[in-house]
Each structure stands twice: as structure tokens, then as C-alpha cells.
N, C-alpha and C positions, 0 to 999 in steps of 0.2 A: 881455800878460796884465795885468789890472787888480790893484790892491792887494787888494780883497776876494777875488778869485779865488785870489791867492797865499795869503791867509789860510785859505781852504778847504783848500788843499793842505797847508799847514803843520800844520793841526789834525787832518787825517784820514788822512794818509799817513805811513808809516814811512820813506819816501824811501830805500828800499833798506838801511836800517840796522836790524838785528834788535834792537838795544838801544834804539831809539827807540819809544816807546809812544804812538801817536796816540790820540785820543779814540775811544771806541766810538760807534756810532750813537746810543745812548741818551744818552751824555754830550754828544755834539755837539748833539743835540736840546735838551737841558736848557740848554746854553749859549746856543743861538739864542733860546730863549724868554726867558731872563733878559735878554739884550741887547735884544731887541725891546721888552720891557716897559720898558726904561730909555731907549728911543729912541736907542740907539747902534748904529753899524754892526757887524754880527755878526762880521765877519772883519777888523776894523781891527787892523793889526799893532802899534799903539801901546797896545794893551790891556794895561796893566801889572798887577802883583800887587795894588796898592792898589785899582785899578778893579774887579778881580775880587772882592776882599773886600767891596767895597761892593755887589756883586751877590749877596752871600750865600754866597760860597765860603769854606771853611776855608783857612788859609794854605798848607798843603801842596798842595792842589788848585789854588789860585790861582797858585802858583809853577810848578806843572807846566804849566798852560795857557800862562802867560807864556813859559816856556822853549820850548815848541813853537813859539810865534809868533816867537821870536827866531832860528830856524834858517834865515835867508834865504840865507846862503852855501851851506849844504847843499842847499837847494832849487834854487838856481841851478845847482849842479853836477849835480844829479839831472836837471833839465830838459835840460841839455846832453847827458847820456848818453841820455836818452829820445829826443831828436831824432836822435842818431846811429843809433838802432835803428828809426827811422820811427814811433815811438810818441808820442802827445800826449795831454794831459789835457783832459777836458771837465767843467768844474765845473757845479754846479747853477745857477750864475749865467749860464752860457753859453747863447746862443740855440740852439745845436746839441743841448743836453741833451734827451733824450727827454721830450717833454711828457706823454705818457701815464704814464710812470714817476713824474714829479713830481706829477701830479694824483692818481694812485691811492695812492702811498705817502706823499705829503705830506712831512712832516718826517722820516719814516723812509727816504726815498729816499737813495741814496748821495750823499755830498757831492761825490765825484769819480768819474767813469768814465774809465779809460784806454783809448785807442783806437789802432787801427792799421788803415789801409785807407781805404775810401771812406765818408766821413762823410755824403755826400748820401743814404745809405740810411736815415738816422735820420728819424723823424717822417713816415714814409710808411706807408700801410696794410700791416699785417703780420699774419702767422699764426705762432704758436709751435707747434713739434712737440717733444713730449717722450716719454720711454718708457724701457724697460729696456735694459740693455747687452747682455744675452743674449737674442736674439730667436728666436722660433719662425719657421718658414718662412712661415706665413700673415701674421704680423705684420711680418716683413721686407718682404713684398710690399705690405702696407698702408702702411708708412713710405715706400717708394719711390713709391707712387702719390700719397701726400700731398705729397711734394717736387715731383713733376711737376705736379700740379694747382695748387699754390701758384705755381709759375713761370708756367704757362700762363694763370692768371687774374690775373696782374699784382701779386700780393702779394710782400712781402719775407718770407722765411722766417727766423724767430728760433729758435735752438736753442743747445745747450750744448757742441757739438763733442766729446761723449763717444762712445766706440765704441758700436755697436749702433744704436738708434733715431736718435740725433742725426746721426751721420755718414751713415747710410743715406739719410735724408731730405735732408740737405744736398747730398750728391753727386748725387742724382737731380734736385734743384732746379737745380743749376748745369749739369748735362748738358742740361737742358731750356731753358737760356738764362735762368734765373732769378737772383735776388739773395739773398744770405745775410748775416745778422748772427749771428756766433758769440760767445756770452758764455762765455769760457773760464774754467776753474778752475786752469789752469797758467800758465806764463810767457808773457806776451803777446809779448815780444820774439822768441820762437821761432817765432811764427806767420808763414807766408809771405805776402808781398804778392800777392794774387790778384785779378784783375779781378772786379768785382761782389761783393766780399766785404768786410765790415767786422768786425774782431775787437774785442771789448770785454772789459775786466777791471774788476772792482769794487775790486781792490786794486792794489798797485804793479805797474808794467809788467814787473818782473823777478822777481816773487814766484813760487815754485814751487807745485806742486799740493798741496792738502790737502783732506781730506774736508769740513772746515768751510767752506772756500771753495766747494766744489762745492754744498753745501746753501745757502750764503749767496746765491749768484747766482740761485737759482730764482725768487725774487720778481721780479727784474728781467726774466727771460725771460717770465714770465707777464704782468707788467704792461705790457710794451712792445707787446704784440700785441692785436689786436681779437678774437682767437679762440685758444684753446688746444686742440690736437689731441693726444690721447694714443694711442700705438700699443699699449703693453703696460705692465702695472703689476704689482707684487707686493702682495698683500693685506696691509695693516697695517704695512708697513715700506718704507724706501727713500725717496730724494729725490723720485721721481715721485709716490708716494703722499702724502707730506707737502706737496708743492707744490700738488697738486690740492685737498687739504683746506683749505689756506690760501686758495686762490682761491675755493673755495665759501664759506668763512667771510666773506670780505671782499667778494665779488662783483666781482672785478676785470674779468672778461670771461666769455663763455660757454665751457664746457668740453665737448668731445666726446671719446668714446673708442671705439675699435674694439670691436665686439661679437664678441669672440673666444671667448665661452663660459666665460671664466675666472671664478673666484670674485671676483677683484678687480673685474672689469668689472661683474659683477652687483651687487656691493655699492655701487660708485660710482654706478651707475644709480639705486639706491635712495636715494642721497644727493643726487641732482639732476643728475648728469652725463648728457648725452644720448648714448645708444649709437648708433653709426653703422656702416655697411658701406662698403666701398671705393667703390661707385657714388655714395654721398652726397657724396663729396669733389668731385664734378664741379660742384657749385654752392655754393662756400664763402660766397657773399654771403647765402645763405639763413640762415646762422648768424651772420655778422658784421654784416649790415646795411650793409656798405660794399663797394666793389669796389676792385681794385688800380688803379694809376695809369696802366696802358697797356692796359686791357682792350679798348678800341676802336681801337687803332692797327693 
């Protein structure tokens, strides 16, 4: 791991220490802009309090950033523990880092993604499947069909590994011989090593579930894919709803949703989401403009 990559980790990770307060996305973005404007390496570990004051920081914040960068021994121990759990970091400087996430979120993209499993699944044509945890029968069948078709058409399925839509689609995809990237909101180290699966986490590899983490990962799920397919949604609330609205606002990728007759589906169609039926899933390229990487094998 390079020095700049270590700097990313030191600044953006709590390293398993609840008392360690890493920089928020906004704070890290501000630091990166200030450093770039001064023609200095953003993650240089010799960035001392005096340098940070020259960048315009007040002394308390300068000392905080410098203190984070000084935690090299803590980082070394944390990396040792992560390796023992088959987890590894992918910083924004790493060629493995999802290019679509970097391009769409720019400096708001996570500084580090923690991974467990098959990293070769990254940067391949992908379709995201999202939706409610409590599924009606018809939407469960839709989620299963989405998983199957994503596998059969050669895409990687990206989802959040939550009960309901996510796991229904993921299981169907794997049963059909497909590949899955699960962006989890709970402890990465607890996820099993499974063939054709890559687990990702936006936070530390050993951090437990929180509602904030579940919402935070939605932007990565949407931006990693060429298309987002929603199976079910609650009108006006929940992570599926808020994630779709963010996608529509920033235009990350096309969004389709099962035409289940719900008020949520009708309202999202009014806002620009394309309503689809299960049979429309048979030609995902019609929505993505791309095909999976083994379509013709």
C-alpha cells in the first residue's frame, strides 16, 4: 500500500476505534480541495499542524487532522486484523476502485471501500436491484426474475444484501450462475466467502449495522451500476425512495420500477422513472445501452 493510500485510510477510517473521529465526506473533500490548490499531495502523512494552518485551518482542526495522520501504528494493526478476516481496503487511488462511482460522485465518493471476496467483479457491466424489505408476492417474483435475467444476460448484480428485495434478487442471480456485489450495512468480516460474490462496505470492516450506514451506502449501489431496477417502494419515505430521488436529481443512471399499481410506482413514473413489467427484464440492454461481459459465450 502506498503512502497516499495510507493517508486516505488514516483520514477516513475509525480503524475499529469508537473514540477515533475520522473526517466526514465533506471535511475530506474540503481538505482535498485545499491541498490540491496548494499543489501538495492530499494524503501526505507529513502534513503537520503548521502546514494545515497555512491551508486556512484553525489550530484545533489542524491538530485533529495531523493527529489522524499520525496513527500509523494503529493502522498497521488494523490492517493485520483485516487480513486475518480476509478483508482488504480499496482506496480511491487504487485502480480497482469502481470507476463509475468515482466518476459520478467525484469528490463525494468514499475515500475507502472495504472489500471481501472477488474483486474481479468490480468495473464490469452491472445492474443494481433495490426495493422494500417486506415484499408482496408479485414483487417477490419480479425481484427473482430480475436476479435471473441479470445473471443470464451477463451483468453483475449490485445490491445491499438486506432482507426482502436485495436477498431475493441476489439468491436468484447466484442460483442462475450469476455474480453479485453486495454493499453491506453491517459487519463486513461476518460475510461468508462465496464464489462469484464480492462484499463491500463503506465503513470499517468490523463496524456493525446502523440505519445511517444503510442510507449512506445507497449512493454507491446506484452509481456502481449502468441501470437501477426497483422492485417495490414506499411512497415518500425509506431508503429506496430517497435513493431513487437522489438518482433522478443527479442523473446517475436510468431507473426502472416494477409497475405494481402502487401509489409509489405511479408517483415515481410521474417523476421520470420508467415503469416496467417482468417481461421487460428479458432485454436489459434496451435500458443500459451495454451488455454483460459473457453474453455471447
